[in-house]
SESEBA-714018 format. One line per 2 residues: number of its first residue (from 0); their letters; for each residue x, y, z of N, C-alpha, C, O. Coordinates in pm, 1 decimal, decimal comma. Example, Ala and Ser with C-alpha at 12.3 -4.5 7.8 and 13.67 -1.06 7.14 Angstrom:
2
0	AS	1319,0/-569,0/780,0/1230,0/-450,0/780,0/1320,0/-330,0/780,0/1423,6/-331,9/846,5 ~ 1285,0/-225,0/708,0/1367,0/-106,0/714,0/1290,0/3,0/787,0/1340,9/113,8/803,9 $
END
This chain:
77
0	MI	-765,9/389,1/-2162,5/-751,3/339,6/-2027,5/-789,8/445,5/-1925,3/-852,5/414,6/-1824,0 ~ -753,0/568,2/-1951,0/-787,6/672,9/-1855,9/-938,6/693,8/-1854,1/-992,2/750,6/-1758,9 $
2	DA	-1007,1/648,6/-1958,0/-1152,9/652,2/-1959,3/-1210,0/571,1/-1844,4/-1323,0/595,3/-1802,1 ~ -1133,6/475,0/-1793,1/-1179,0/393,2/-1680,2/-1209,1/479,5/-1558,2/-1289,5/441,2/-1473,2 $
4	LN	-1144,9/595,5/-1549,3/-1168,5/685,3/-1435,3/-1307,1/747,4/-1440,2/-1355,6/798,1/-1338,9 ~ -1371,3/744,4/-1555,5/-1507,0/797,1/-1568,6/-1612,0/698,9/-1518,5/-1728,7/734,5/-1502,0 $
6	SD	-1570,1/576,4/-1494,8/-1662,2/471,8/-1450,7/-1696,2/487,3/-1302,7/-1607,9/503,4/-1218,4 ~ -1825,2/482,2/-1273,1/-1867,2/487,1/-1133,4/-1818,7/364,9/-1057,5/-1799,7/371,1/-936,0 $
8	EI	-1798,6/254,2/-1127,3/-1756,5/130,1/-1061,9/-1621,5/147,8/-992,2/-1606,7/109,6/-876,1 ~ -1524,3/204,4/-1060,6/-1391,7/222,3/-1000,5/-1396,6/327,9/-889,4/-1326,8/315,0/-788,9 $
10	VN	-1477,4/430,3/-906,7/-1490,6/535,0/-804,3/-1556,2/476,9/-679,8/-1509,1/500,2/-568,4 ~ -1663,0/402,5/-697,3/-1735,7/345,8/-583,8/-1656,3/237,4/-511,8/-1676,8/213,0/-392,9 $
12	KF	-1566,9/173,4/-583,4/-1483,5/68,6/-525,1/-1402,3/122,7/-406,9/-1370,7/50,0/-312,7 ~ -1369,6/251,7/-414,2/-1287,8/313,5/-310,5/-1364,8/413,2/-224,9/-1306,4/478,7/-138,7 $
14	GG	-1493,8/425,2/-247,5/-1575,3/512,1/-163,9/-1575,3/657,4/-206,0/-1613,0/744,3/-127,4 ~ -1534,3/685,6/-327,7/-1540,3/822,1/-378,2/-1416,4/862,8/-454,7/-1312,4/797,0/-449,1 $
16	RF	-1430,2/973,0/-526,4/-1319,9/1022,4/-609,8/-1199,8/1069,2/-528,0/-1085,6/1054,8/-571,8 ~ -1224,3/1124,7/-410,5/-1113,6/1173,4/-328,3/-1021,7/1058,3/-288,7/-899,7/1069,2/-301,6 $
18	KL	-1079,1/948,6/-240,8/-997,6/834,2/-198,1/-926,7/770,6/-317,4/-810,7/730,5/-307,3 ~ -996,6/761,6/-429,9/-934,9/707,1/-551,0/-818,1/795,0/-594,6/-711,3/744,4/-628,9 $
20	TA	-838,1/925,0/-593,2/-732,8/1018,4/-632,0/-612,9/1008,4/-539,1/-498,6/1012,9/-584,5 ~ -638,2/994,7/-409,2/-528,7/981,7/-312,6/-447,5/854,8/-340,5/-324,6/856,4/-333,3 $
22	LI	-516,5/745,5/-372,2/-447,7/620,1/-404,3/-363,2/636,5/-530,1/-247,9/593,4/-534,1 ~ -420,1/698,3/-631,7/-346,6/720,0/-756,9/-223,4/805,6/-731,7/-115,0/773,4/-780,2 $
24	QK	-238,4/913,5/-656,9/-124,9/1002,1/-629,4/-14,9/930,7/-552,3/103,2/946,8/-583,2 ~ -52,4/853,1/-453,4/47,6/782,3/-372,7/125,8/684,1/-458,8/248,8/681,1/-455,1 $
26	RL	53,5/604,1/-536,0/120,3/503,3/-618,7/201,4/567,0/-731,0/310,0/519,2/-764,0 ~ 149,9/673,4/-789,0/223,3/743,1/-894,5/355,9/795,6/-840,0/458,9/786,6/-907,0 $
28	GE	353,3/849,9/-719,7/476,9/896,4/-656,8/576,5/783,4/-635,8/696,8/801,3/-654,7 ~ 525,7/666,9/-596,6/614,0/550,6/-576,8/680,0/509,5/-707,8/799,4/479,9/-711,4 $
30	II	602,0/507,8/-814,8/658,0/468,7/-945,3/758,6/572,5/-993,1/864,2/536,4/-1045,0 ~ 727,9/699,5/-976,6/821,4/805,2/-1016,1/951,4/794,3/-937,4/1059,1/823,6/-989,3 $
32	DG	940,3/751,8/-811,2/1059,0/736,2/-726,0/1133,4/605,6/-749,8/1232,7/578,0/-682,4 ~ 1086,3/524,0/-845,6/1161,1/405,4/-884,6/1097,9/271,4/-851,5/1158,5/167,9/-879,2 $
34	AR	978,7/268,9/-793,5/913,3/141,2/-765,1/882,9/68,5/-896,4/853,6/131,0/-998,3 ~ 890,2/-62,7/-891,8/861,5/-141,5/-1010,9/711,2/-151,2/-1032,7/636,6/-176,2/-938,1 $
36	PL	666,4/-131,8/-1154,7/524,1/-149,0/-1184,3/481,2/-294,3/-1161,7/559,6/-386,9/-1182,3 ~ 357,8/-312,7/-1119,8/303,9/-446,2/-1093,5/234,3/-504,9/-1216,1/182,3/-616,4/-1211,7 $
38	VE	233,9/-429,3/-1324,5/180,6/-475,3/-1453,0/284,2/-441,9/-1559,8/373,5/-360,2/-1537,5 ~ 271,6/-505,4/-1674,8/363,0/-475,2/-1784,8/339,6/-333,1/-1834,0/225,4/-289,9/-1849,5 $
40	RE	447,6/-261,4/-1858,1/436,4/-122,2/-1900,9/375,6/-111,2/-2040,7/287,4/-28,1/-2062,6 ~ 420,2/-192,0/-2133,9/366,1/-195,5/-2270,1/350,4/-57,5/-2331,9/250,1/-30,2/-2397,9 $
42	GR	448,3/29,7/-2311,2/446,7/162,7/-2370,7/354,0/261,8/-2303,0/334,0/372,1/-2353,9 ~ 296,8/224,5/-2188,9/202,2/312,3/-2118,8/275,6/412,4/-2030,7/387,3/388,1/-1984,9 $
44	SD	209,9/524,9/-2008,4/263,4/627,0/-1918,2/252,8/577,0/-1774,1/184,7/478,2/-1746,7 ~ 321,0/646,4/-1682,4/314,5/609,4/-1541,1/170,3/610,6/-1490,1/129,2/520,4/-1417,2 $
46	LE	94,1/712,5/-1528,4/-45,0/721,9/-1484,7/-126,5/604,1/-1537,7/-206,9/546,3/-1464,4 ~ -106,7/569,0/-1662,0/-179,0/455,8/-1720,3/-142,5/324,7/-1650,5/-227,5/237,6/-1632,1 $
48	VV	-15,8/311,6/-1611,9/28,1/192,5/-1538,9/-44,3/184,7/-1404,3/-92,7/78,1/-1366,2 ~ -52,0/295,8/-1333,0/-119,9/298,2/-1203,0/-266,8/261,3/-1218,9/-319,3/182,1/-1140,6 $
50	IE	-332,1/316,1/-1316,7/-473,8/284,9/-1338,7/-491,2/136,8/-1370,6/-585,0/73,8/-1321,8 ~ -403,0/81,4/-1451,0/-411,0/-61,7/-1482,5/-387,8/-145,5/-1357,0/-453,7/-247,8/-1338,5 $
52	EI	-295,6/-104,1/-1270,9/-273,8/-175,8/-1144,7/-401,6/-176,6/-1061,1/-435,5/-277,8/-999,9 ~ -471,6/-64,7/-1058,7/-597,2/-55,6/-983,8/-703,0/-144,8/-1047,4/-772,4/-218,3/-977,1 $
54	LQ	-715,9/-139,0/-1179,3/-816,1/-219,3/-1249,2/-792,9/-368,7/-1229,1/-888,2/-446,5/-1223,8 ~ -667,2/-408,5/-1217,9/-633,2/-549,6/-1198,2/-627,0/-587,2/-1049,6/-586,0/-698,1/-1015,4 $
56	DK	-667,3/-495,3/-961,9/-664,6/-519,3/-816,7/-525,4/-552,9/-764,7/-511,0/-627,7/-668,1 ~ -423,1/-497,5/-829,0/-285,9/-516,6/-783,1/-254,2/-423,2/-666,4/-169,2/-454,2/-582,9 $
58	IT	-322,9/-308,5/-660,8/-306,7/-215,7/-548,9/-445,1/-175,9/-499,1/-542,7/-176,4/-574,2 ~ -451,1/-142,0/-372,9/-575,6/-96,6/-312,0/-541,0/-15,3/-187,9/-423,9/-0,5/-152,9 $
60	ID	-640,9/35,6/-123,6/-620,8/109,9/0,5/-612,4/10,2/115,1/-693,2/-82,3/122,9 ~ -516,1/28,0/203,5/-508,0/-52,5/325,9/-604,2/10,9/425,9/-566,8/99,6/502,6 $
62	WE	-728,1/-36,0/423,6/-834,9/26,3/501,6/-802,9/25,9/650,6/-827,3/125,0/719,4 ~ -749,4/-83,1/700,1/-721,0/-93,2/843,4/-613,0/6,2/885,9/-628,8/76,4/985,9 $
64	AS	-505,3/12,1/811,5/-394,7/101,8/845,9/-430,9/248,5/825,8/-380,3/335,9/896,2 ~ -518,9/275,0/729,1/-552,3/413,6/698,3/-650,6/473,9/797,8/-659,4/595,9/811,4 $
66	GL	-724,8/387,3/867,5/-826,4/437,6/958,9/-953,2/480,6/888,6/-1045,8/531,0/952,2 ~ -958,3/461,1/756,3/-1076,9/495,8/678,9/-1176,0/380,7/682,9/-1137,9/264,4/696,4 $
68	EK	-1302,5/414,4/671,1/-1406,1/312,2/668,1/-1414,9/254,7/527,4/-1428,4/328,0/429,4 ~ -1407,2/122,7/519,1/-1416,0/56,5/389,8/-1558,7/69,2/337,4/-1654,3/40,5/409,5 $
70	PT	-1573,2/112,1/212,1/-1708,5/124,4/157,0/-1775,2/-12,5/146,5/-1711,1/-112,0/112,7 ~ -1902,3/-15,4/175,5/-1979,6/-139,1/163,6/-2071,7/-126,2/43,8/-2090,5/-17,2/-10,3 $
72	AA	-2127,8/-236,5/3,9/-2217,2/-237,1/-112,2/-2334,6/-142,1/-89,9/-2382,0/-78,9/-184,2 ~ -2381,6/-131,8/34,4/-2494,8/-43,8/65,4/-2459,0/102,9/49,4/-2544,7/185,1/16,9 $
74	KR	-2332,0/136,1/72,4/-2289,1/276,0/62,6/-2255,0/315,6/-79,8/-2251,8/434,2/-112,6 ~ -2230,1/219,1/-162,8/-2193,2/248,5/-302,6/-2317,0/294,3/-376,9/-2426,4/241,3/-357,7 $
76	R	-2298,0/392,1/-460,8/-2408,4/444,2/-543,0/-2376,1/431,8/-686,3/-2456,6/470,2/-771,2 $
END
């Protein structure tokens, strides 16, 4: 599952590795602090749960609230 982080598709979905990493860190902190996972744990680590949430589009960046520009298809490489 962590191999999914090597995919350009998931990186480009968020406009780069920095934004993806920030999303992972934020959500990982929430889960460590007791937030309920949005996917079944199925013996997975917290990091694996966060990645699965991203892959299933259960979490994303709130582009409007963050003030960041949402990546467009033209900007994705």
